GULUMLUM-108739 format. One line per 3 residues: for each residue x, y, z negated of C-alpha. Coordinates in Angstrom, 1 decimal. Layout:
N
X:Y:Z ~ ...
This chain:
326
0.0:-0.2:0.1 ~ 1.3:3.5:0.7 ~ -0.3:7.3:0.5
0.8:9.7:3.6 ~ 2.4:9.0:7.1 ~ 2.2:5.5:8.2
5.5:3.9:8.6 ~ 6.6:4.1:12.1 ~ 9.1:1.8:13.5
10.6:1.0:17.3 ~ 12.9:-1.5:18.5 ~ 16.7:-1.4:19.3
17.5:-0.3:22.6 ~ 18.5:-3.4:24.7 ~ 19.6:-3.3:28.9
19.1:-6.7:30.5 ~ 21.2:-7.9:33.4 ~ 21.1:-11.0:35.7
23.8:-12.8:35.9 ~ 25.2:-14.2:39.5 ~ 28.2:-16.7:38.4
31.4:-14.2:39.7 ~ 30.7:-10.9:38.1 ~ 32.1:-9.8:35.0
31.6:-6.0:34.5 ~ 28.0:-4.7:33.9 ~ 26.9:-1.1:33.9
24.9:-0.4:30.4 ~ 22.4:2.5:30.0 ~ 25.0:4.1:27.1
28.4:4.3:25.7 ~ 28.7:2.1:22.4 ~ 31.2:3.1:19.9
32.7:-0.4:20.0 ~ 32.3:-4.2:20.7 ~ 30.7:-4.1:17.1
28.4:-1.5:17.6 ~ 26.4:-4.1:20.6 ~ 24.9:-7.3:20.4
25.4:-9.6:23.1 ~ 23.7:-12.7:24.5 ~ 24.0:-14.8:27.2
20.7:-17.4:28.0 ~ 19.8:-16.5:24.3 ~ 22.9:-17.6:23.4
24.7:-14.7:20.8 ~ 28.4:-13.9:22.2 ~ 31.4:-13.7:20.4
32.7:-10.1:21.0 ~ 36.3:-11.6:21.3 ~ 34.6:-12.9:25.0
33.9:-9.5:26.1 ~ 34.9:-5.8:25.5 ~ 33.3:-2.4:25.9
34.7:0.5:28.2 ~ 32.4:3.7:27.9 ~ 29.4:2.2:29.8
31.1:-0.7:31.0 ~ 30.4:-4.3:29.3 ~ 33.3:-6.6:30.9
33.3:-10.3:29.9 ~ 36.7:-12.6:30.0 ~ 34.3:-14.9:32.1
31.5:-14.6:34.5 ~ 28.5:-15.5:33.1 ~ 26.4:-17.9:34.6
23.4:-16.8:37.5 ~ 20.3:-16.2:35.9 ~ 17.6:-13.6:36.1
17.7:-11.2:33.2 ~ 19.7:-14.4:31.4 ~ 22.0:-11.4:30.2
21.3:-8.7:26.9 ~ 23.2:-5.6:25.3 ~ 21.5:-4.8:22.2
22.8:-1.4:20.5 ~ 23.3:-1.1:16.7 ~ 23.8:2.4:17.2
24.4:5.3:19.6 ~ 26.8:7.7:18.9 ~ 25.9:11.3:18.1
26.0:14.4:19.9 ~ 25.4:18.2:20.3 ~ 25.9:18.8:16.7
27.7:22.4:16.4 ~ 30.8:22.5:14.4 ~ 33.9:24.4:14.3
36.3:22.0:16.2 ~ 40.2:23.7:16.1 ~ 41.6:26.9:16.2
43.9:28.6:18.5 ~ 46.2:31.2:17.4 ~ 48.2:33.5:20.0
50.7:35.8:19.1 ~ 51.7:39.0:21.3 ~ 54.7:41.5:21.4
53.7:44.8:21.9 ~ 54.6:47.8:23.7 ~ 54.6:51.2:23.0
51.2:52.2:23.3 ~ 49.5:49.4:23.8 ~ 46.4:48.4:22.9
44.4:45.6:24.6 ~ 45.0:41.9:24.5 ~ 44.6:38.9:26.1
44.5:35.6:24.1 ~ 42.7:32.7:25.3 ~ 38.8:32.5:25.8
37.4:33.1:22.7 ~ 33.8:33.2:20.9 ~ 32.4:36.5:20.0
32.5:36.4:16.0 ~ 34.5:33.4:16.0 ~ 38.2:35.2:15.9
40.5:36.9:13.4 ~ 43.4:39.6:14.6 ~ 46.5:40.5:12.4
49.1:43.3:13.1 ~ 52.1:42.7:11.5 ~ 50.9:40.0:9.4
48.1:42.5:8.4 ~ 44.5:41.7:8.7 ~ 42.5:43.5:10.7
38.8:44.4:9.6 ~ 36.5:44.0:12.8 ~ 35.9:47.9:13.0
39.8:48.4:13.5 ~ 39.5:46.5:17.1 ~ 36.6:45.4:20.1
36.1:41.7:20.5 ~ 33.4:41.0:22.5 ~ 33.5:39.9:26.1
35.3:36.2:25.2 ~ 38.5:37.7:26.8 ~ 40.0:40.7:25.9
41.0:41.7:22.4 ~ 41.0:45.8:22.1 ~ 42.8:48.3:19.2
41.4:51.2:18.2 ~ 45.1:52.5:17.0 ~ 48.1:52.1:19.7
50.9:50.0:18.7 ~ 54.4:50.3:18.6 ~ 57.2:48.5:20.6
58.0:45.8:18.9 ~ 54.5:45.0:16.6 ~ 53.3:41.6:16.3
49.7:40.9:17.2 ~ 48.3:38.1:16.1 ~ 44.8:36.8:17.4
43.1:33.5:15.6 ~ 40.3:32.2:17.6 ~ 38.3:29.3:16.4
36.3:26.9:19.2 ~ 32.9:26.5:18.4 ~ 31.7:22.8:20.2
28.3:21.1:20.4 ~ 27.5:17.3:20.4 ~ 24.0:16.3:21.5
21.6:14.2:19.6 ~ 21.8:15.7:16.3 ~ 19.0:16.0:14.0
18.0:20.0:13.8 ~ 17.6:21.5:10.4 ~ 14.2:22.6:11.0
11.2:22.4:8.5 ~ 8.6:19.2:8.6 ~ 5.2:20.5:9.4
2.7:18.8:8.0 ~ -0.5:18.6:10.1 ~ -4.0:16.9:9.9
-3.2:15.2:13.2 ~ -0.1:13.4:11.8 ~ -1.7:12.1:8.6
-4.0:8.9:8.3 ~ -8.1:9.1:7.6 ~ -8.2:8.9:3.8
-4.8:10.0:2.9 ~ -4.4:12.5:-0.2 ~ -3.1:16.0:0.5
-3.3:17.3:-3.2 ~ -4.4:16.6:-6.4 ~ -5.6:19.2:-8.8
-6.3:18.7:-12.9 ~ -7.9:20.4:-15.5 ~ -7.7:18.7:-18.9
-8.8:20.2:-22.5 ~ -8.5:18.5:-25.5 ~ -11.3:19.3:-27.3
-10.9:20.9:-31.1 ~ -13.6:22.5:-31.8 ~ -17.0:22.3:-30.2
-16.2:23.1:-26.4 ~ -19.8:24.6:-25.0 ~ -23.7:24.3:-26.4
-26.7:25.8:-24.6 ~ -30.1:26.4:-24.4 ~ -30.7:27.2:-21.2
-33.0:25.3:-18.9 ~ -31.2:27.0:-16.2 ~ -27.9:25.7:-15.2
-25.2:27.6:-17.2 ~ -21.2:27.6:-16.5 ~ -19.2:25.5:-19.0
-16.0:27.0:-18.2 ~ -14.4:23.6:-17.4 ~ -13.1:24.1:-13.7
-10.5:23.8:-11.1 ~ -9.3:25.7:-8.7 ~ -8.0:24.1:-4.8
-7.0:25.6:-1.7 ~ -7.7:22.9:0.9 ~ -4.5:22.8:3.4
-7.3:21.9:6.5 ~ -10.6:22.8:7.0 ~ -11.8:19.5:8.1
-10.1:18.1:4.6 ~ -13.0:16.7:2.3 ~ -12.7:17.3:-1.4
-12.8:14.4:-4.1 ~ -14.4:15.9:-7.6 ~ -14.2:14.1:-10.7
-15.4:14.8:-14.2 ~ -15.0:13.2:-17.6 ~ -16.6:14.3:-20.3
-19.0:13.8:-23.2 ~ -22.5:15.5:-23.9 ~ -25.2:15.1:-26.3
-28.6:16.4:-26.8 ~ -30.7:17.4:-30.1 ~ -34.4:17.1:-29.9
-35.0:20.0:-32.6 ~ -38.3:20.8:-31.8 ~ -39.8:17.9:-32.5
-40.3:17.1:-28.4 ~ -38.9:14.8:-26.1 ~ -36.4:16.6:-24.3
-33.1:16.0:-21.8 ~ -29.7:17.5:-20.9 ~ -28.0:17.6:-17.3
-24.6:18.5:-16.0 ~ -24.2:19.1:-12.3 ~ -21.0:20.2:-10.3
-21.0:23.4:-8.5 ~ -18.5:24.4:-5.5 ~ -18.0:28.1:-6.0
-21.7:29.4:-6.6 ~ -23.3:26.3:-5.0 ~ -24.6:23.7:-7.3
-23.8:20.4:-5.1 ~ -26.8:18.0:-6.5 ~ -29.3:19.6:-4.1
-31.0:16.2:-2.9 ~ -28.2:13.9:-3.9 ~ -28.8:13.9:-7.6
-27.3:10.3:-8.3 ~ -23.7:11.8:-6.8 ~ -23.2:14.7:-8.6
-26.0:15.2:-11.4 ~ -25.7:13.7:-14.7 ~ -28.6:13.5:-17.5
-29.9:12.0:-20.4 ~ -33.5:11.6:-22.0 ~ -34.3:11.6:-25.6
-37.9:11.1:-27.6 ~ -39.1:13.4:-30.3 ~ -37.0:14.3:-33.3
-33.7:12.7:-32.2 ~ -30.0:12.8:-31.5 ~ -28.5:11.3:-28.1
-24.6:11.4:-27.1 ~ -24.5:10.4:-23.4 ~ -22.2:10.4:-20.1
-21.5:13.7:-18.4 ~ -18.8:11.4:-16.1 ~ -19.6:12.4:-12.3
-18.0:11.8:-8.6 ~ -18.7:13.8:-5.7 ~ -17.0:13.9:-2.2
-17.5:17.4:-0.8 ~ -16.9:18.9:2.7 ~ -15.5:22.8:1.7
-15.0:23.1:5.6 ~ -12.4:25.9:5.0 ~ -8.6:26.9:3.9
-9.5:29.2:1.0 ~ -9.6:29.1:-2.7 ~ -12.3:27.0:-3.9
-13.4:26.5:-7.4 ~ -15.5:23.5:-9.0 ~ -17.1:24.0:-12.4
-18.8:22.0:-14.7 ~ -22.8:23.7:-15.1 ~ -25.3:22.3:-17.9
-28.6:22.7:-19.1 ~ -31.3:21.3:-21.2 ~ -34.7:20.1:-19.7
-37.9:20.4:-21.8 ~ -38.6:22.7:-24.3 ~ -35.6:25.8:-24.7
-35.5:25.5:-28.4 ~ -33.5:22.0:-27.8 ~ -29.9:22.3:-28.1
-27.4:20.2:-25.8 ~ -23.8:20.1:-26.2 ~ -21.0:19.4:-23.3
-17.8:17.7:-24.0 ~ -18.3:16.9:-28.0 ~ -21.0:15.6:-30.1
-23.5:16.9:-32.2 ~ -21.1:17.2:-36.2 ~ -18.1:15.5:-34.0
-16.8:18.9:-32.5 ~ -12.7:17.5:-32.1 ~ -11.1:14.5:-30.9
-11.8:13.9:-27.1 ~ -10.8:14.9:-23.9 ~ -13.2:16.7:-20.8
-11.6:16.9:-17.7 ~ -11.7:17.7:-14.0 ~ -10.0:17.0:-11.2
-10.1:17.5:-6.9 ~ -8.2:15.8:-4.6 ~ -7.6:17.0:-1.2
-8.5:13.9:1.5 ~ -7.8:14.0:4.9
């Protein structure tokens, strides 16, 4: 089991040749570093590296393979890297100046990869011009016999290097069901957390905010808490909890998905669960807040408590979790 991008795999690069009982040299599509970097088989039999050699892209057998269609295979275990930008080496050129000389012609250089010295003293870049790759021009003319040293650095290029760029996540390269992010708000109850006698939904304060990365994402919201109700008025009553997205009650017509409720007869006290789970589709990449709302049903003189039990305000934890899912 894994979470995130799927595991991708590719086969080793392989060349196939046909033997004719006389040809010993074959041209490969890439140049392996040495014989240990390529597995060679003839007629399905792996060959010892002592029976062949590689030079550039040429594979040469010590004895001609037998006749057969596609009976020779060369499987490459690695391909030499190339095109990595790196400083390869430096070139130092010394000049003996004539009186009044300002211009010097060292071997070609890359602008920005050059140092200039006059009589052993390093010259700041503001003291000369070196931008065209062929000449260095001093601001101040030399006297006869001055030594001017030009130190240039060659920058080479190697192909097939991994670029130093950040990986960009998109919904397209993640399988359906991937969890992109998880946000939680858990509170340890040390006193009465929330009580109400309102019959209309009232915010409890237990909330979590999440900013979806993709507008097509779904948000899985989970709530775990206790709730209780006291029928103090002597009549039957009930209590409920629901989940709001911002100002929208998600219960709607799906009351079994994100609406928890309990009901008691007259003159009773009962504890229940406010555990809820709901898969929402907010269709936005803006910050979105999910919050628990509670209320009572029946007479408003009855009271419900969210997160705690009557007479036992401490010792429990309430939590709400939001997961962004592809």
